[in-house]
N, C-alpha and C positions, 0 to 999 in steps of 0.2 A: 434536668439528672429526673431515670426511669425512677419506681420503686422496685428496693430490693429486694423484691418480692420469690421462694425460690419459682420456678416453672415447676412443672409435674410432671415428671419419670414419663423421656416420648415410651409409647411401642413400637417399635422399629423392629421388623426381622430381618434376616441375614438375605432373605433371598430380594429382598426392598431393595438395600442399601446395594446387596452385586448387580443388578439390573442396574442403578443408577451409574454405579461405578462403569459399569461397562459399556454405558455409554457415552461416558465422558472419553473413555479410552477412545474411541470409533470417531471423538471427532478431529485427529491429528489431522486426519486427510479425507475426502469426499469418496478418494475411491474408496475410501475404508468400511467408509460409514454403515451402520446395521450390521457389519460382516458379525461380529459375537453371537448378538442376539438370533441370527441365521441358525446357524448355528448350532447353539442349545436348542432350541425348535426344533432344529433335524436330527436331533438329537435325541432325542426325549421321544422325537418318534422312532426312531431303528429300535428303542430302547424297548417299545411298546410294541411291534413289533415280532422282534427277535425273542419275546418272550412266547410264541405261539411254536416257536423251536425248544420248548424247554430253557430257554436262557432267562432264570424272569430276574430283574432284579427289587429288594425290597422298597418297600416311599423312600425310606433316607436314603440308599442307593440313587434312587431317582432325583431326590433334591437335588442330593449333591454332582449327578453328571450332569446338570442342566444349571449350576450354579459352573461350575471348573467348565462346562461351555459356553459360559456369559464373559470368562475371566478367562480361555486359555492363552492369550496374548497379551495378557501384562505384563510381561517382560521383553514386550518387546515398543519398549515406550515412543521410540523418535522414528517418525516420519520411513526415514529408507528401511529401519528395519522392518518396519507394519509391513510394507509394501513389500518387502524383498519375502514376504512367507505370504503373499495373494500368487506367487508362483506357483502351480499347480508340483511341478517337479526341482521343485525349491533342497537342497538337504540343508539350507540351515535349521537346526538346532538347538542352536546360544538360548533363546528365548523360553527354551519350556525346561531348562536346568536357572535360570535366572527366576520365571516367573515361580515356579516350585520354589523359589530359595525365599522370594515374598510372602510369597500365599503361609510359610511354616510360618513365621512371624506373626502370623494370629492362631491362635489356641482350636479356635473357630471352622479355619478353614486347613488342619492337619491332613484330613483322608484330603481333601481338594485337594489340596497339595500334589497328592501325588498320583493324582489321574492327568496333571497339567504337567506333571516333569516327563511322562511319558507316551501323548499324544502325539508325537511324529514317529515314535517305534514302527516299526515295518512288525505286519503278524512273523512274516517268514527271521526275521531273525534276532524273536523276542521268546513269543511265547508259543510260536507253533516250531523254532528250533527242539529239535529230537531228546537234547539233553536236556531238555527245559532250566538252562540255565540261568532267565534270565524273566523273573516272573513281575509283569505286568495286569494290571486294572484292566479289569475285563471294559468296563468303562472309558478306560486309555484306549482302546481300538475306535470304540465308541462314537469317543470325541474326534480320532483323528477318521477317520472316515469322516465326519457327519464335517468337517473342516475340509475336504477337500472335497467335497461333492456343492459345498458353498465358492471355493474356487473356482472351480468350470464355470460356473452362467454368468455368463453374458449379461450385465444389468440394460445395455441398452437392445433386447430383443426381445419379444412375447419368449417369457419362458417354457409354454409353451411348443416350442420352434426346435426347445434343446435337446429337449429329454433322451432321444434315442445317440446321440453325440457323448452326452454326461454316463448313460451307457454304457454305449461301448466301452466309452475310457476306464468306466471302475469294474466292469464283469471284466476288463482284462489286468486288473493287478489284486482280480481274489488269487486269493492262497500266497498271494506272494509281498504286496502291499499291505492288503489287509486281510479280515476274519473272516474268511472263507463262508464264513454262518453272519456275520454281517452281509455280506456283500451279497447272499442269498434275499437278505429280510429286505435290502435294500431296492434290489428288482422288482420287490411286489408291489411294494410301494408305489412305484416307480411311474403305474400301470395306473395308478393312479392320476389321476388330475389335479381332486382335491392340496394334495399334499403340497403338490407342486407353487398352487398358489395360494397354499400359506405362508410359504415359507419368501415368496418375496407382498406379502400381505403390508400394506405400508399402518399396518398399527399389527406387528409384531408382539407390543407387549402383551392386548391383550392374550392372543396365543398361548404369547409360555407362560401367560398365566396361569391360564387354561392348564396345563400340563400341571401344574404344580399342586400339591392338596391345599385344601386353605388350614388343615393345623398347619403353621408355621411359628413353633416358637418366638415366642419376645425375646431380644435380647439382653440382658441384666443392663448397667451402667458400664460396670467392666468391662464386658464385653462391648459392647462399642468401642467403647475408648481402644481398646488392643484393638480390631477393624478398624480406627480412623486412622490410629499409630501406623501400621503394617498401610493404609490407600498412604500415606505421607509420603511414608516412603519413593511410591514409586512417581509422587508428585514431583517432591523436591530434584528426584534425580533428573529432570527434563534437562535441567541447567548444572555446569559448576559452582557458577557461584550462588544458585541460592542450593545448593547441594543441605544444606537443615535449617533451612529457614523456615519453614512450621514449625518443626520438633523445636526452636527459641521461641517464636510468636504463640502457640502452643503453652507450653512454660510457660513463659513473662506472662500472658490472663491470666494462669493458672492463680500464679501467683501475685499477680495484682488482687485479682476478688478475694483471694486469702485476707489479703490488709487492711480488704475492706470492709468485712467480717461475713464476706456471704457463705453457707454453708457447704459443708465438703463433695456434697453430689453437687450444689451448682454452679461450684468448679468446677469438677471434671466434665460435666457438660458444657463450659467455660472453655475448658481444652480439646473437647471434640470436633469445636467447633475455630477453633486457632493451626493442628493438623489438619484441617478441609476445607480452610479458608480460602486459597488458591488450586481448588479443584476445575476452574476455569482455564488455567494459565496449560491444560493440558492442550488446546485447541492453537496455543500460540504460538508462530514458529519459535525454533531452538534460533536461529539466526539476530530473531529481533531478542529475546533474553538473553543472549551474549554478548549485545553490538556494546562495543569500546566509546560507538564518540554517541555523539548528540541524534534524539530521535528524531527520524522526519513524520512529518504531520500524520500519515497515511499509517505510521508501522504505528504511533504512539496513542491513535484512535484501534491499534489493533490491541495495544492492548489495555486501555479503556475497556473490552469487550470482557476479558476473562471477570469480570466479578456477578458481571450480567450474568455469564455463562456457571458459576458458581451458584449463585442465586435459582436459575433454574433446574439446572441439576437434583441440586438438595431439595428444594419445595416439593420433584417429584414423591416424594420418598414417605410413605405414611408416617405421620409423627413427629414430622422432621422439621416440621414448619419455622418453630420459632427459632433451632438453629443454625437454621436456611440466611436466619433474616443475618441471627447473629454474622457468621461467616461475611454473609456478599456486601454485610456494608461496611467493609473497614477500608474500601473509598471515602460512605460519604463525611461531611463535615459539619459541624452546628452550627455554620451560617448559612449551611444551604449549597457550598458550591462545588460541593461532591460532586461523583457521577456514582453509578448511572442512576440514579433515580434521584438526586441534586435534591431533597429526605434533609428536610429542613429540620432541627435542633430537635424538636418539640418531638419528632416522629420516631426520632435516634432511645433505643433503651437502653438501661447501663452495661449492659451486657455488649452492644454496637458499639461502646464508644470505647471499651475496654481491650476490644479487639482493633481498633482503630489502632486506640494508640499501642499498644505491643506491636503488631508490623512498623505501625513510623521507625518506636523503635530500636528492634530488631535486621531494620535493613540502616539502619546508620550505621548500627552499630557492626557490620556484617560485609566483606568485599561485598563490591561491586566490581563492573566488569567495568564503568567507568570511576572510577576511584576506590584505596585504600579502604577500611575500616575508619570511621573517627574516632580517635578518642574521648576518653569523659567527657572531659568538660567542651568540647564541640558536641556532639549527644545533647547535651541540659541546655546549650545555650541554646540548638538548635527547639528540642519538642521546648521550648520556655515562645518560641518565636513562635511556630505552630499552635498551643497556647493562646498567646495573645492577640494571631491572626483571628482566630474564630475555628480555626479546622481541626482540632479538637477541645475536651471539655478538664476547663481546667484546673475544675478538682483533683481529677483523675488522671491529670499531667503533673501534678502542685506533688500527691502523695507517690507518685516513678523514681520522681527527685528526689525529693523526702526518703524513700528508701529502695533508693540506687543499687546502696550494694548488695541487700539479699534479692531484689527481684533479678540482677544481671547476673551475682553469680547464678540462680535457678536456672538462666539464659544460658552465660553459657554448658554446666553440666547437659544441657541435655543436648545441647548441642554437641557437643564433645560425645555423647550415647550415641547419639545418631552417625556420626560418626566411624564409632569403634562399631557400628552395626552395620554399616558396608562397607566395613575393610571385611571385615567377619562374612559377611555373602558374596562377598571374592569375584565383583558382580563383571560378568564376559563383555564387550564393548560398554556394556550404561555408565560407568565406574568411575565418577568422576578426573578429568582429570590433574586436577590437582586438591589436596588437601585443604578445605579453609584455615583461614585463620580467624579468632577467636583474640577480643581488642576485648 
């Protein structure tokens, strides 16, 4: 087993983790890839250009604007929802409301939540109204315009061939759908080939980062945990059968760490990995996640990709390399027969072993499409089998069985808490069709 050495507290920024999650959200369909990143970049350009008209955003407001662009569709998790809002004339707005509800669960995203909440609000029906009855952040109007510019782009055609048509469409909505001053700023930008070539560049990350100040505040462990907690809700709601899974894994992993004598900061970082361990499942079709019968070979192979995408998503975040390994190795095995890297046991850290056990334990103890949650005796029997077969660490498995009541109680509390949060959010369309049962 790896040494119980407390890790260095990672230096992670809100922007970097938002960029990574944005990319993961946009993996749900090839038609959506990079949509949110392009919206963020267009928003940054509009903010710079409209400053010439006296609408100057502070550095913090520009940062919030870019992150809002990166996460503006966070409330539309299913493929159907995401594709529907890529229609230029869509009236669908539930995802904006849902997205704001998600983002408000993390204190660091409160100001961003308001931008996202109103990013489909038309100019005429909001701040443009004569009575001023609805207060909409100026940044919301920027994201709205950027979003509609992006959906007008035909990715199969040369962008410079499309400038005239996009200009005409946006100009027709000035003063009605869009803030008129922002439309004027856009028309100036549209004259520059560099603007268009930038927003369809294959290296969007670098271009977005150039629009951000290099002075990015590092998150505290509590802030990182708060953000991971929020993202876990989005991840879990991909399926009614995993609607509280990540909360259960995080709580189980944290409880195991505490029983092993790890310090509190170390345990909280392990919980971050637990919350984010299934971020790669955002790319898995919902039909596969909820299939009640046996998976076909190609479906199982698709499922096996999720750990790879968890690793590729989290490892790109500066400062998150260790946590990405803990999270992504949860299907690796001590005998080297796990996936996706087939790592031998000596290469699996204590934290990775904890996550692997927590994931298996919670999966057994909760409902799945193909079976009901197992009772305690069966869970213990299966965990012993996994240990004897060399799939999981024997010592940590023995600890879980020895402290079963305490650890299972922590799991139930966490999953019950997430169910209450989901009910309080009262999400439209995304809400699970039934409440999970906790064995």
